[in-house]
C-alpha positions as CSV (number, residue, x, y, z in Angstrom):
1,X,0.0,0.0,0.0
2,X,1.0,3.7,-0.3
3,X,1.1,3.9,3.5
4,X,3.6,1.0,3.8
5,X,5.8,2.4,1.0
6,X,5.9,5.7,2.9
7,X,7.0,3.9,6.0
8,X,9.8,2.1,4.1
9,X,11.0,5.5,2.7
10,X,11.2,7.0,6.2
11,X,13.2,3.9,7.5
12,X,15.6,4.2,4.5
13,X,16.2,7.9,5.3
14,X,16.8,7.2,9.0
15,X,18.8,4.0,9.0
16,X,19.8,3.4,5.4
17,X,19.4,0.1,3.6
18,X,19.6,-1.8,6.9
19,X,16.3,-0.2,8.0
20,X,14.4,-2.2,5.3
21,X,15.2,-5.5,7.1
22,X,12.3,-6.9,9.0
23,X,12.6,-6.4,12.8
24,X,11.9,-10.0,13.6
25,X,14.7,-11.3,11.4
26,X,17.1,-13.5,13.4
27,X,14.8,-13.7,16.5
28,X,13.6,-17.0,17.9
29,X,9.9,-17.5,17.6
30,X,8.1,-17.6,20.9
31,X,6.0,-20.5,19.6
32,X,9.0,-22.7,18.6
33,X,9.3,-26.0,20.4
34,X,12.3,-26.4,22.7
35,X,15.4,-28.4,21.8
36,X,14.5,-30.8,24.7
37,X,11.1,-31.5,23.3
38,X,12.5,-31.9,19.8
39,X,15.1,-34.4,21.0
40,X,12.5,-36.3,23.0
41,X,10.2,-36.6,19.9
42,X,13.0,-37.7,17.6
43,X,14.1,-40.3,20.2
44,X,10.6,-41.7,20.6
45,X,10.2,-41.9,16.8
46,X,13.4,-43.8,16.5
47,X,12.3,-46.2,19.2
48,X,8.9,-46.9,20.6
49,X,6.9,-44.9,18.1
50,X,8.7,-46.0,14.9
51,X,6.8,-46.6,11.7
52,X,3.7,-44.4,12.5
53,X,2.1,-42.0,10.1
54,X,2.3,-38.3,10.9
55,X,-1.3,-37.7,11.9
56,X,-1.5,-40.8,14.1
57,X,1.9,-39.9,15.7
58,X,0.6,-36.4,16.5
59,X,-2.4,-38.0,18.3
60,X,-0.3,-40.5,20.2
61,X,2.2,-37.9,21.4
62,X,-0.7,-35.9,22.8
63,X,-2.4,-38.9,24.3
64,X,0.6,-40.8,25.7
65,X,3.3,-38.1,26.2
66,X,1.2,-35.0,26.7
67,X,3.3,-33.3,23.9
68,X,1.1,-30.9,21.9
69,X,2.6,-30.3,18.4
70,X,1.0,-29.4,15.1
71,X,0.9,-32.0,12.3
72,X,2.8,-29.7,9.9
73,X,5.4,-28.8,12.5
74,X,5.9,-32.5,13.2
75,X,6.1,-33.3,9.5
76,X,8.9,-30.7,9.0
77,X,10.7,-31.9,12.0
78,X,10.7,-35.5,10.9
79,X,11.6,-34.8,7.2
80,X,14.4,-32.4,8.1
81,X,15.9,-35.2,10.2
82,X,15.7,-37.8,7.4
83,X,12.5,-39.6,8.5
84,X,10.4,-40.2,5.5
85,X,6.6,-40.8,5.4
86,X,5.3,-44.2,6.3
87,X,3.5,-44.8,3.0
88,X,4.4,-43.5,-0.4
89,X,1.6,-42.2,-2.6
90,X,1.0,-43.9,-6.0
91,X,-0.2,-42.0,-9.0
92,X,-4.0,-42.1,-9.0
93,X,-5.9,-44.0,-11.8
94,X,-9.1,-42.7,-13.2
95,X,-12.2,-44.4,-11.7
96,X,-15.8,-43.4,-11.7
97,X,-17.3,-42.9,-8.3
98,X,-20.2,-45.1,-7.0
99,X,-22.5,-43.2,-4.8
100,X,-23.1,-44.4,-1.3
101,X,-26.3,-46.3,-0.5
102,X,-29.1,-44.2,0.9
103,X,-29.6,-45.8,4.4
104,X,-27.8,-47.6,7.2
105,X,-28.2,-51.3,6.6
106,X,-28.8,-51.2,2.8
107,X,-25.5,-52.9,2.0
108,X,-22.5,-54.0,4.0
109,X,-19.2,-54.7,2.3
110,X,-17.5,-57.7,3.8
111,X,-13.9,-58.8,3.5
112,X,-10.9,-60.1,5.5
113,X,-7.3,-59.0,5.9
114,X,-4.5,-61.4,6.6
115,X,-1.6,-59.6,8.2
116,X,1.0,-59.9,11.0
117,X,-1.1,-57.9,13.3
118,X,0.8,-58.8,16.4
119,X,4.2,-58.2,14.8
120,X,5.6,-61.6,15.9
121,X,4.4,-61.4,19.5
122,X,1.7,-64.0,18.9
123,X,0.1,-66.1,16.2
124,X,-0.7,-64.9,12.7
125,X,-4.3,-63.5,12.8
126,X,-6.9,-62.6,10.2
127,X,-9.3,-59.7,10.7
128,X,-12.8,-60.3,9.3
129,X,-15.1,-57.4,9.0
130,X,-17.9,-55.5,7.4
131,X,-18.3,-51.8,6.5
132,X,-21.7,-50.2,6.0
133,X,-21.8,-48.6,2.6
134,X,-24.0,-45.7,3.6
135,X,-22.4,-44.6,6.8
136,X,-18.9,-46.2,7.0
137,X,-19.8,-48.0,10.3
138,X,-17.5,-51.0,10.8
139,X,-17.9,-54.4,12.5
140,X,-14.9,-56.6,12.8
141,X,-13.3,-59.5,14.8
142,X,-10.0,-61.3,14.8
143,X,-10.0,-64.9,13.7
144,X,-7.2,-67.5,13.1
145,X,-8.1,-67.8,9.4
146,X,-10.5,-66.6,6.8
147,X,-13.1,-69.4,6.9
148,X,-16.8,-69.9,6.5
149,X,-17.1,-69.9,10.3
150,X,-15.4,-66.6,10.5
151,X,-17.9,-64.9,8.3
152,X,-20.8,-66.7,10.0
153,X,-19.6,-65.3,13.3
154,X,-19.4,-61.8,11.8
155,X,-23.0,-62.0,10.5
156,X,-24.1,-63.3,13.9
157,X,-22.5,-60.3,15.6
158,X,-24.2,-57.9,13.1
159,X,-27.6,-59.6,13.6
160,X,-27.3,-59.4,17.4
161,X,-26.2,-55.8,17.5
162,X,-28.2,-54.2,14.6
163,X,-30.3,-56.7,12.8
164,X,-30.2,-58.3,9.3
165,X,-29.0,-56.0,6.4
166,X,-30.6,-56.0,3.0
167,X,-27.5,-57.1,1.2
168,X,-23.8,-58.1,1.6
169,X,-21.1,-57.2,-0.9
170,X,-18.3,-59.7,-1.1
171,X,-15.5,-60.7,-3.4
172,X,-15.5,-64.0,-5.4
173,X,-13.7,-66.1,-2.8
174,X,-14.6,-69.7,-2.5
175,X,-16.4,-69.0,0.7
176,X,-19.0,-67.0,-1.3
177,X,-18.8,-68.3,-4.8
178,X,-19.0,-71.8,-6.2
179,X,-16.7,-72.3,-9.2
180,X,-18.2,-75.6,-10.4
181,X,-21.0,-75.9,-12.9
182,X,-24.5,-76.5,-11.6
183,X,-25.7,-80.1,-11.5
184,X,-28.5,-81.4,-13.8
185,X,-31.0,-81.1,-11.0
186,X,-30.0,-77.6,-10.3
187,X,-30.3,-76.7,-14.0
188,X,-33.8,-78.1,-14.1
189,X,-34.7,-76.2,-10.9
190,X,-33.0,-73.0,-12.4
191,X,-30.9,-72.6,-9.2
192,X,-27.2,-71.9,-8.8
193,X,-25.0,-74.0,-6.5
194,X,-24.4,-72.4,-3.1
195,X,-21.6,-72.4,-0.6
196,X,-22.4,-72.9,3.1
197,X,-22.2,-69.2,3.7
198,X,-24.4,-68.5,0.6
199,X,-27.0,-71.0,1.8
200,X,-27.1,-69.4,5.3
201,X,-27.5,-65.9,3.8
202,X,-30.2,-67.0,1.5
203,X,-32.1,-68.5,4.4
204,X,-31.9,-65.2,6.2
205,X,-33.3,-63.4,3.1
206,X,-30.1,-61.3,2.6
207,X,-28.9,-60.7,-0.9
208,X,-25.3,-61.6,-1.6
209,X,-23.7,-59.4,-4.3
210,X,-20.3,-60.5,-5.6
211,X,-17.8,-57.9,-6.9
212,X,-15.5,-58.5,-9.9
213,X,-12.6,-56.4,-8.5
214,X,-11.2,-55.2,-5.2
215,X,-11.7,-51.6,-6.3
216,X,-15.5,-52.3,-6.5
217,X,-15.6,-52.7,-2.7
218,X,-13.0,-50.0,-2.2
219,X,-14.4,-48.8,1.1
220,X,-13.7,-51.9,3.1
221,X,-10.3,-52.3,1.2
222,X,-9.3,-48.8,2.2
223,X,-10.3,-49.6,5.8
224,X,-7.8,-52.5,5.9
225,X,-5.0,-50.0,4.9
226,X,-6.2,-47.7,7.6
227,X,-6.2,-50.6,10.2
228,X,-2.8,-51.9,9.1
229,X,-1.5,-48.4,9.7
230,X,-3.1,-47.5,13.0
231,X,-4.5,-50.7,14.6
232,X,-1.1,-52.4,14.5
233,X,0.4,-49.6,16.5
234,X,-2.4,-49.7,19.1
235,X,-1.9,-53.5,19.5
236,X,1.8,-52.9,19.9
237,X,1.3,-50.2,22.6
238,X,-1.2,-52.4,24.4
239,X,1.2,-55.3,24.4
240,X,-1.3,-57.7,22.8
241,X,0.0,-61.2,22.4
242,X,-3.1,-63.4,22.0
243,X,-6.3,-63.3,19.9
244,X,-8.3,-62.5,23.1
245,X,-6.0,-59.5,23.7
246,X,-6.3,-58.4,20.1
247,X,-10.1,-58.5,20.1
248,X,-10.2,-56.4,23.3
249,X,-8.0,-53.8,21.7
250,X,-10.1,-54.0,18.5
251,X,-13.3,-53.3,20.4
252,X,-11.9,-50.1,21.8
253,X,-10.4,-49.2,18.4
254,X,-13.7,-49.7,16.6
255,X,-15.7,-47.7,19.1
256,X,-13.5,-44.7,18.6
257,X,-13.3,-45.2,14.8
258,X,-17.1,-45.4,14.4
259,X,-17.5,-42.4,16.7
260,X,-15.1,-40.3,14.6
261,X,-15.5,-41.5,11.0
262,X,-19.1,-42.5,10.4
263,X,-21.1,-40.2,8.2
264,X,-24.9,-39.5,8.3
265,X,-26.8,-41.4,5.6
266,X,-29.2,-39.7,3.2
267,X,-32.2,-41.4,4.8
268,X,-32.4,-41.4,8.6
269,X,-34.3,-44.6,9.1
270,X,-32.1,-47.7,9.1
271,X,-32.9,-50.6,6.8
272,X,-32.0,-53.5,9.1
273,X,-34.6,-56.2,9.7
274,X,-35.3,-58.0,12.9
275,X,-33.4,-61.3,13.1
276,X,-35.1,-64.6,13.9
277,X,-35.1,-66.0,17.4
278,X,-31.6,-66.9,18.7
279,X,-32.4,-70.6,18.6
280,X,-33.4,-70.3,14.9
281,X,-30.5,-67.9,14.0
282,X,-28.0,-70.4,15.4
283,X,-29.4,-73.2,13.2
284,X,-29.1,-71.0,10.1
285,X,-25.7,-69.5,10.8
286,X,-24.1,-73.0,10.9
287,X,-22.8,-75.6,8.5
288,X,-25.5,-77.9,7.1
289,X,-25.0,-81.1,5.1
290,X,-27.3,-83.9,4.0
291,X,-26.4,-87.5,4.8
292,X,-28.0,-90.9,4.2
293,X,-28.4,-93.0,7.3
294,X,-26.7,-96.4,7.2
295,X,-28.5,-99.6,8.0
296,X,-27.2,-99.6,11.5
297,X,-28.6,-96.1,12.1
298,X,-25.3,-94.3,11.9
299,X,-24.0,-91.6,9.6
300,X,-20.4,-90.8,8.6
301,X,-19.6,-87.1,8.9
302,X,-16.2,-85.5,8.4
303,X,-14.6,-88.9,9.1
304,X,-16.4,-89.5,12.4
305,X,-19.2,-92.0,12.9
306,X,-22.3,-90.7,14.7
307,X,-24.8,-93.2,16.2
308,X,-28.5,-92.1,16.0
309,X,-30.5,-93.4,18.9
310,X,-33.9,-94.9,18.6
311,X,-36.6,-92.3,17.7
312,X,-40.0,-92.7,19.2
313,X,-42.6,-93.3,16.6
314,X,-40.1,-94.5,14.0
315,X,-38.9,-98.1,13.6
316,X,-35.7,-97.0,11.9
317,X,-34.1,-94.1,10.0
318,X,-32.0,-96.5,7.9
319,X,-31.6,-95.3,4.3
320,X,-33.4,-92.0,5.0
321,X,-32.0,-88.5,4.3
322,X,-31.1,-86.4,7.4
323,X,-29.5,-83.0,7.8
324,X,-26.4,-82.6,9.9
325,X,-25.8,-79.2,11.5
326,X,-22.5,-78.0,12.9
327,X,-23.5,-75.3,15.4
328,X,-21.4,-72.3,16.5
329,X,-20.8,-73.8,20.0
330,X,-19.1,-76.8,18.4
331,X,-22.0,-79.3,18.9
332,X,-23.6,-81.3,16.2
333,X,-27.3,-81.9,15.6
334,X,-29.0,-84.4,13.3
335,X,-32.4,-83.4,12.0
336,X,-35.1,-85.5,10.2
337,X,-38.0,-83.7,8.8
338,X,-37.1,-80.5,10.7
339,X,-37.0,-82.4,14.0
340,X,-33.9,-83.0,16.1
341,X,-33.3,-86.8,16.4
342,X,-29.8,-86.7,17.9
343,X,-27.4,-84.1,19.5
344,X,-23.7,-84.4,20.3
345,X,-22.2,-81.8,22.6
346,X,-18.9,-80.1,21.8
347,X,-17.0,-82.3,24.2
348,X,-18.2,-85.5,22.5
349,X,-17.5,-84.0,19.1
350,X,-14.0,-83.1,20.3
351,X,-13.3,-86.6,21.5
352,X,-14.5,-88.1,18.3
353,X,-12.4,-85.6,16.3
354,X,-9.3,-86.5,18.2
355,X,-9.9,-90.2,17.5
356,X,-10.5,-89.4,13.8
357,X,-7.3,-87.3,13.1
358,X,-8.6,-86.4,9.6
359,X,-6.4,-83.6,8.3
360,X,-9.0,-81.8,6.1
361,X,-11.8,-82.1,8.6
362,X,-14.3,-79.2,8.5
363,X,-15.4,-79.7,12.1
364,X,-15.6,-76.5,14.2
365,X,-12.2,-77.0,15.8
366,X,-10.6,-77.0,12.4
367,X,-13.0,-74.7,10.4
């Protein structure tokens, strides 16, 4: 401005060219962090807080060390001392955006992430989870492997806490998608072959949509990147060594995540349906197979022999078709015409399974 130029001219007349230098030049900023705090931060980053992204590190320093520092100040401090970013950005590819669903419960994207979550302190774990497409709300749990049981447990958790969603969006893993051609009977009935998970979801009236690429369900895929970045650090700081420890930390992590990152849907009313009674739900979210009863009223199931006791009102079940249910508590039920004719508790099943020693058994202990 003219006024500022006049000031500069007056300074030039009074002090010469030196008068044009800003008065704060060479002075230490009163907001600058002390050398002691700088050294402490650098020491923590080289040790306990190694391999943490800048924003998360800023939050941890405030929460754990009571050190308040801005993200940009922290970034400049780390980069100037040769500490690069945790993740390198790749050049983006063009993709068209798919709009979110309109309401909570319209569609849940489900997937699993196999990762060294405990960083060698315990067993390799797999996190199995679902993310609501409309709000970004996340359900998840740690399992030992990505199996049908893991996803059945996840759906059980969702049903108990919120209800039954309208649809699930998955990849084309063998848990969800049958690769073989339909049988002649299925072709005549115009039905497609189903996996155990697909059968359970169909019985619950939930639509199962299968994606053709990982980018199609990008919201849950990005969440795994977020978790591998932050959750691993939280597990490390908590000293988690077992799956029980990991699930306890995960529950706290998800509570905070859902509080901070969920977004309001377009329509306020959720689309979850009321689940069936727990007894019925447990007999849907299980593994079901059909067996033919032998002449001695036994069936062979996953390498073990199960004896069916005498059923009142029936001379024999020999050569009849029965359904075998593996329940989530590890027990086995045998049903004939929707009536339970035999039940084996988890301890009896465990004893028979030990005797069997079948390597590829799908019993609950090995599912």
